[in-house]
C-alpha positions in Angstrom: 36.0 33.0 0.6 37.5 30.2 -1.5 38.2 26.8 0.1 41.8 26.4 1.2 44.5 24.4 -0.7 47.9 22.9 -0.1 51.1 23.1 -2.1 54.0 20.7 -1.5 57.3 22.0 -2.7 59.7 19.1 -2.9 63.2 18.5 -4.2 66.6 17.6 -3.0 68.1 19.4 0.0 69.5 22.8 -1.1 67.6 22.8 -4.4 65.9 26.1 -3.7 62.6 25.0 -2.0 62.7 27.7 0.7 63.7 30.5 -1.7 60.8 29.5 -4.0 58.4 29.2 -1.1 59.3 32.8 0.0 58.6 33.9 -3.6 55.2 32.1 -3.6 54.3 33.7 -0.3 55.0 37.1 -1.8 53.0 36.4 -4.9 50.0 35.1 -2.9 50.2 38.0 -0.4 50.1 40.5 -3.3 46.7 38.9 -4.1 45.5 39.0 -0.5 46.0 35.3 0.1 47.6 34.4 3.5 49.3 31.0 3.8 50.7 28.9 6.6 54.1 27.4 5.8 55.0 24.0 7.2 58.8 24.1 6.9 60.4 20.7 7.8 63.4 22.1 9.6 61.3 24.3 11.8 58.7 21.6 12.5 61.4 19.1 13.3 62.5 21.3 16.2 59.1 20.7 17.7 58.3 17.1 16.6 61.8 15.5 16.7 64.1 17.9 18.5 67.0 15.4 18.3 66.4 13.9 14.8 68.0 10.7 13.7 66.4 10.8 10.3 65.8 7.0 10.4 63.1 5.7 8.1 60.8 5.1 11.1 61.3 8.6 12.4 60.8 10.1 8.9 57.6 8.1 8.5 56.2 9.5 11.8 57.4 13.0 11.1 55.8 13.2 7.7 52.6 11.6 8.8 52.4 14.3 11.6 53.2 17.0 9.0 50.5 15.8 6.7 48.0 15.7 9.6 48.8 19.3 10.6 48.6 20.5 7.0 45.3 18.7 6.5 43.9 20.1 9.7 44.9 23.7 8.6 43.3 23.3 5.2 40.1 21.8 6.6 39.9 25.0 8.8 40.3 27.3 5.8 44.0 28.0 6.0 46.0 27.5 2.7 49.3 25.6 3.4 52.7 25.4 1.7 54.7 22.3 2.7 58.4 23.3 2.3 59.9 19.8 2.7 62.1 17.4 0.9 59.9 14.4 1.8 62.3 12.0 0.1 59.7 9.2 -0.3 56.8 9.6 -2.8 54.5 8.0 -0.2 54.9 10.9 2.2 53.7 13.3 -0.5 51.0 10.9 -1.7 49.6 10.8 1.8 49.1 14.5 1.6 47.5 14.3 -1.8 45.1 11.7 -0.4 44.2 13.7 2.7 43.9 17.1 1.0 41.5 17.5 -1.9 42.9 20.7 -3.3 46.5 19.8 -3.6 49.4 20.7 -5.8 52.8 18.9 -5.9 55.7 21.0 -7.1 59.0 19.4 -8.0 62.0 21.7 -7.8 64.3 20.2 -10.4 67.9 20.9 -9.6 71.1 18.9 -10.3 72.7 17.3 -7.3 76.0 19.1 -8.0 74.3 22.4 -7.8 72.7 21.5 -4.5 76.1 20.3 -3.2 77.8 23.5 -4.3 75.1 25.6 -2.5 74.9 23.5 0.7 73.8 26.4 3.0 73.3 24.1 6.0 76.4 22.0 5.4 74.5 18.7 5.1 76.3 17.5 2.0 79.6 18.4 3.7 78.6 16.3 6.7 77.5 13.5 4.4 80.8 13.4 2.6 82.8 13.5 5.9 80.7 10.7 7.4 79.1 12.9 10.1 75.7 12.4 8.4 74.5 9.1 6.9 71.0 9.7 5.8 71.1 12.7 3.4 68.6 12.4 0.5 70.5 12.3 -2.8 73.6 10.9 -1.1 73.1 8.0 1.3 69.3 8.1 1.3 67.3 7.9 -1.9 65.1 10.7 -3.1 62.0 9.7 -5.1 61.2 12.5 -7.4 57.5 12.9 -8.2 56.3 10.7 -11.0 53.6 13.1 -12.1 54.2 16.4 -10.4 51.6 19.1 -11.0 54.3 21.7 -11.6 58.0 21.4 -12.3 60.3 24.4 -11.7 64.0 24.9 -12.0 66.0 25.2 -8.7 68.8 26.9 -10.6 66.5 29.4 -12.3 64.7 32.6 -11.2 62.7 31.9 -8.0 60.2 34.6 -9.0 59.5 32.8 -12.3 59.1 29.6 -10.4 56.6 31.2 -8.0 54.6 32.7 -10.9 54.4 29.2 -12.5 53.1 27.8 -9.2 50.5 30.6 -8.8 49.4 30.1 -12.4 48.8 26.4 -11.5 46.7 27.4 -8.5 44.7 29.7 -10.8 44.1 27.1 -13.5 42.7 24.7 -10.8 40.5 27.4 -9.5 42.2 27.4 -6.0 42.8 31.1 -6.2 41.2 33.9 -8.3 42.9 35.1 -11.3 44.8 38.3 -10.8 42.9 41.3 -12.1 44.4 42.6 -15.4 45.6 46.1 -14.9 43.9 48.6 -17.2 45.3 51.9 -18.2 43.0 55.0 -18.0 
């Protein structure tokens, strides 16, 4: 059994993180690798059921998320963080805490994210109902040196394959066996 690893998939809200995460899960499952997904919206329901998204609350939330991910990896469970984590420091804390770590930046123009807006967060930001949306009122710090960059407006399966190839190159997962014809 190979030691566990963590992948943090970051980018603006509605950039395609969750869609790419699902594609990565499928790619890894096809190789027999099971992963735990720490998805920020789901985790917020437990850790901050009435979120304010203040800087202090975000700091506490992401520190908790990193702790949980680090604990899972330490106990042999690979983890995917599916979370915007708008400050580099949040993701840097995970990199510091988890030896086998890959940071993935989902590059997607803000106008594409706004046009998608599946949760209505950009609409609420524009109407004044939300005042801390990364990319709008709150800053988003893209990774300075991400391990992988994928397009949020491209094919999620291609993005997933790029992430899985990065895991292979680092030796975090075994290379897929090459199919041979009889």
